[in-house]
N, C-alpha and C positions, 0 to 999 in steps of 0.2 A: 787337515789341519795336523799341526806338528804335535805330537803326545812324547817327545824324547824327554827323559828326564833330565834333569840339571844337577850336576856335580856337587855334593855337598847340601843338598835339600832333604828336608824331612817332612813332606807335608803330612797333616794329621788329618785324617779320613774320620769324621765323625761318623755314627751309624745315621743318624738323624737327618742330619745333612744330606746324607748319599740317599737316604730313601726319598726327600722332598725332590732331590737332582735326576733320578730315576723316573719317579712319577710324574714329573712335569714334562721331561723329555717325551716319555713314551705315550703320554697323553696327547701331548702336542702332534707328536707323528701321528697317531691314530687319526686325528681330526684333520692332518694335512693330507694323509692319503685319503679321507672320507671327500674332500675337496678334489682332490686331485682325479680321482676314479669317479666323482660324480659326474663327470664330463662325460667319460667315456659310456656310462649307462643312458645316456641322454645324447649322444650325438645322432645315431641313426633315427631316434623318432621323435626328437624334437629340432636338432640343430639343421638336420639335412632338410626338411621341408620349409621352417621359418626362416631359416637365414641363407640356407643355399638351394631356393628354389628354382624348378626350370622344367623343361617338357621332359626331360629321360631322370628319372628317379634315380637309375643309378649313378649318375653324374651328380646329381645332390648329395649323395650318402657319399660318395670319395670326395666332394670338398668339405664336406662335415667329418670324416675320419683325418684328412690332411690338418685340418685344424687341431683336431685330439693329437696327434701324432707331433706337431709344433711342441707338446708339453716336454716329451721324449727328448726331442731335439735339442732342447733349451736347458734341461735338466745337469749333463756336464758343464754347461757355461756357469749354472749357479752354483755348483758344486767348487769351482773354481774361485768365483768370485767372493763366496761366503766362507771360502776356505782360508782365504787369505786376510778377510774380515774378522775371520774367529781367532787369527792368531794376532791381530792387531787390537781389537776390542774387547775380546774375550769370549767364552763359549755363551755366557748366559744373554748377554746384549744380541749376539748373533742369533740364537735362539727366538728371539722376542721380535727380532726384525723380519725373520722368517715366517713368523706366523702371521705377522703382520700383514705381510705382501701378499701371502696365499689367501687371507681372510678378504682383506680389499679385494682383490682381484675376484673371488669367486662371489661375493657379494654383488659386485658390478654386474659379473655376469646375469645374476637373477634380474637385473632394472635393465637391460640392454631392450630396446625397443626391434623387432623384426624388421626385415628387409621391404615388407610393405608398408612400412611406416618411415624410414630414413633411407631405404635404399640400401648401396653399396657400402653406405659406411656402417651397414650391421654387421656382416660379415667381417671386415675390419678388425674393428673395434673387439669381436668375437676372439680374432686370431691372436691379436695384442695382449688380450686377457689370459690368453691361453698360455702364451709364452711367458708371462710373470708367474702364472702357476708354475710352468716348468721349473723357473729360475728358482722360485721360493723351495721346490720340493728338492732340489740339487744341494740345496744348501741345508736344507732341515735334515737330511738323513745325517751327513758327515757331522754338524753340530751335535745332533742328539748323542749320536754314537761317542762323540768323543768325551761329551759331559759325564755321560752315563760312566765311562769306562775311567775317567780320571777321577769321579768321584767316589767311585766303588772301592772299599778296601782292597788290596792286592789280590786276596784269596777271592773274591767273589766278583772281580770283573768279568768273565766271561758270562758268569748266571746275569750281571744287570745289562751288560749290551746284546745278550739275548732278548730281554724284555724290548728294546727298540727294535726288534726284528718283526714282532707282533703287530707294530703299527700297520705294516701293508694290510695282512689280511683281514684284521679287525675293522679299518677304514673301508676296504673294498666291502666286506657284508654290512656295515652302516648305509654307505652309499648306495647299496643295492636294496637295503630294505626302506630306507626313503623314497626312492623312485617307486617299488613296488606300492607303497602306501599312498604314494600322488594318484597313481593309476589306479585306485578304487573311483577315482571320481570321474564321471560322465566326460567321455572322450573330449567333446567341445571344450567343458568347462578346465580339463587338463592341458590342452594345446592354447588358450587363450591365458592362463593365469597358473594352472594347477602345476607345471613343470616347475616354475620359481622358488616353490616353497621350500625344496631342500636346498637349493641354494641361499634364500633368504635366511633359512632356519640355522644355517652354518656359522652366523653370526652370534649366536647363542652359546655354539659349542666353542667359538672362537675366543669367547669373552671368558669361559671355563678355564680354557687352556692359558690364556696369558694371565688370569689370577693366579695359576699354578706358578706359571715360570717367573711371575714377579716375587714369589715366595722364596725362588731358588736363589741359592748363592753361588758365586763363582766359583769353579773347580779349584781343590785346593793344589791340583798340578800347575796350574795356570798363575795361580796366587802365587805361589814359591819363585814361579820363574821369572813373574814382574817384579817381586819384592827384589829379587838377587839382582835384577837389571840385565836379565838374559837377552840374549839377542831373539825377542819376542817380535814375530810378524814381520820383520825385517827382511826376509827372503822369502820369495814365491815359492808354495808346495809345490805347484804344478812344475816350474822351473828345475826344483830340485829333482823331482821326478825324472823329467827328462835327462 
């Protein structure tokens, strides 16, 4: 996403508005990384036996981790897609879209039937939803960081941007804690339905983040560019990079 200042603009950085922006961005990033890394915490213990069963347990685990890797493969694609959308639609709208894409994909994973019920469709659907998780995560990081930096007063930009970086470790801790809590169930119950709880429970977390993001305002930098009729979103950031 482009963050270049437009000559002649003097965007107003309201402290209250900036705090709402960084709170909504950082909270959403944390929850998105919770969803993203939840897959990794359950890949070997859940998806390998239920979605990639076979006579060779190592092959089953490889299949599960290949699906896990799809999220990382599609992250750069998400960054390209949402980087362009962020410059066209605005940072706030982009953050809402990435949050919904991640939330819907994660909730849907929690509803997927295993191979024993639908056959080969189970791992295919799992891989597709994991790809959407990766796309959302790739767009989320860029949009949230840009929103925080553009909304912050100039002297606090580095500090506000650092809050976004906390989302990854916090999301990892949350996802690990959720799976650890589900593992307190008897093994049969966990494998039958307990593993789904952290995925389905993410809907509540997504709802909280969505509420915070709907209360955010567009970044003053982006508004200033749009009001002056600047060349917003007409050039692809990835093409400019290369």
